[in-house]
Every structure is written in C-alpha cells, then in structure tokens.
N, C-alpha and C positions, 0 to 999 in steps of 0.2 A: 504494500500500500504506500502510495506516494504522499508525503506530507506537504501541507501548504506553506508557502513562504510567509514571513511576517508582513510583507507588503500586501499580499493578497488578503490575509486575515484583517489587516487594517482597513482595506477598501470595503470588504464585506461588513465589517463593524460600522463603518461610516454610513453605508447604505442602510443598515438596520436602524441606526440612530435617526436617519432621515425618515425612514418608514414610521418610526415612533411619533414623528410630527405630522406626517401626511395622513396616515390611516385614521387617527382620531378626527381630523377635519372631515373626512369622507363619511365616517360613521355617525358623527354628531349632527349631521344634516338631517338625519331621520330621527324622529322623536324616540328616545330611549334606547336606540341601537348601540350607542357607545357603552352603556352600562351592561347591556346584554352580551355583546361580542368582545368586550375588553380589547380594543385594537392595539394598545401599547404592549400587551402581553405577548403577542405573536412574534414581533421582531426579537424580543429578548430570548424567547425559547428557541427561535430559529438560529440566532447567533450562537447560543450555547451548543446546539447540535452541530452546526457547521464548523465553527471556529474553535470550540473548546470552552471549558468552564471559565477561564480567566477573562476571555473576551465577552462571554455572556454576562459575567458579573459586571464588567464595565458598562455595557449597553444598558443592562437592567438598572444599575444604580444612577447613572448619569441622565438617562432620558427623561424620567419624570421631573427631576429637579430642574434641568435645563428648560424643559417645556413649560414648567411653571414660571420660570423667570422670564422667558421670551413671550409667552402668550397669556399668562395669568391663569391658565387652566392646566392641570387641576390646582386647587388652592394649595399654597406651599405647606401650610400647617393645618391640620395633620395629614391631609390626603397625599400630597406629593412625597412627603417624607416617608410615610408608611408604604406607599407604592414603590419607592426606591428600594427599600429593603425586600419587599415582596418580589419585585422583578429581578433583583440581584440573586435571590434564592432560586428563582426560575432558571436563570442562566447558568448558575453554578450546578444545580441539581441535574438539569437536562444534559449539560456537557459532561459532567463527571459520570453519570449513570450510563450515558450513551457509550462512553469509552470503556467503562468497566464491564458492561453486560455483553454477552455474545452477539455477533452480528446477525441477528434474526429480526424478522418483522415484529414479532411479539415483544422483543426487547425495546424497540422504538416506542411502542405504545406504553409499555410498562414504565419506561423512564419518563415519558410525557406525563402520565398519570401521577406518578410519585412526585415529580417536580411541581405539578399544579397543586397537589395536596400540601406539600411542604411550603410552597409559596403562600398559599392561603392561610396556613397556620401562622406563619411569620407575620402576615398582614394583620391578622386578628390580634396577635400579641402586641404588635407595634401600635395599632389603633388604641388598644386598651391602655398601654403605657403612655402614649402621647395624649390621650384623652384625660388621663389623670392630671396632666399639667394644665389642661384647659377646662377641666370640670364640665365635660360635655356628656353626651348620651352613653358613652362606653364606660364611664367611671362611676364607682360607688362613692357617694358623698355622705358624710356624716352630718346629720341635721337633727335638731331638737324637734320633737313632735309639737311643741308649743309654737315654733317659729313659722309654721305654714298651716294652711287649712287642712282638715282631715281628708284623706283619700282612701280608697279601698285597700291599698297596700299597707297603710298605717292604722287601719281601724282595729287591728288586733292589739295594739298598744294603747293603754289608757292615756288620756291627756295629762294626768297627774304623775305619770311614771317618770322617774329621773333618768331612765335609760335612753341612750341615743339609738336612733333607728338607722339601719343601713338602707338607703334609698337610691334608686337610679334617677338621675336628674339630667335635664337638658340645659345647656347654657342659656341663661336669661329667661327661664320659664319654670313653672312649677305645675305639678299635676293637680287638677281639681276634679270635679264630678266626673265619674266614669273613667278616671285615669288619663283623660286627654290633656295635652299640654297647651297652656295658654301663655302667650308672650306677655311680659310686663316690662316696663321701662322706668 
C-alpha cells in the first residue's frame, strides 16, 4: 500500500476544512436540515478516514471554531467549543479505528459507528461542563425553594424545608405552571 505525501494530506485537509464552511451554507437553506444532517461532521470523518487521525483531529477541532469566528455560526460558546471537541473525536476515532481494524467493508462501518458514538458522548460531556459555566439548560443549579414559584419538580419539597433542591434551569428563565419556561428580564 502506497502512503500519501504530507503535501497531498495537507491539500485534502484544506478541502475538508473548506467543505466545513460550504456544506452548512447549503444545508441551512432548508428549514432544519442543518441540525438533521450535521454537515460539518462529514468532512471531519472523511478526513480522518482518508488522511489519518492527526489530520482528522485538526479538521475537527479547527473548523467549528474558525467558522464561528468568520460567520458567527455556530455560536462560539458553548456550541462551537463543544462541537470542536466532538468533531476532533470524530476525526481521531475514525482515522485510528480505520487503520487498526482489518481492511473489510464491515470495518469501515464499525469505525464510523464507534466514532459517531464517541463523538456524541464527548459532545454531551462538553455541553454539560460548559453549561455549568453559563448556568444554562444542561447544568444543575442549586436554588432555594423559597426563591422561585412552586413547580411540579419542587412540589415534593415543602416550602419551609431548609434543604436546597437540585433543579434544571435555563439561563434567564424559571419554570412555572406545567414546567414551561418563561423568560424574565
């Protein structure tokens, strides 16, 4: 098997980074298609398979952050930062597993599935950790039952209880009747 030169890998990596900018523009023209098809994920996986785990890592980590700086989408914090770690894991896992597993069609699918699961797990962990800094929907916030109106989640704790309750909150909002979030300013 012939190996690719560094120049060829660099060119393929540059094309994959360019695809990370072009594909979302095409998919986001259709309502909800960008969230369904995840167009930035495809080039990171592809680069990991074709060029190897190191190049896939570079594409995956750089693309969301640079796209956020250039176009403002996705939002830098927490979306682009968590996507950077997710896509980096996609590139690393796809490239490393593709090289480690035997050269069979089933191995390609297996490495793709494992890479996607690992990337999504990392995305969830990163969103949770970053949301802790922003006190958003992914973070548990400690709050006193007396400090907010009663909701179904806190109805089991009496209002005179000195205990703190663990509640899921959304930035700038609080749950009211039926658990729906209402904005307050």
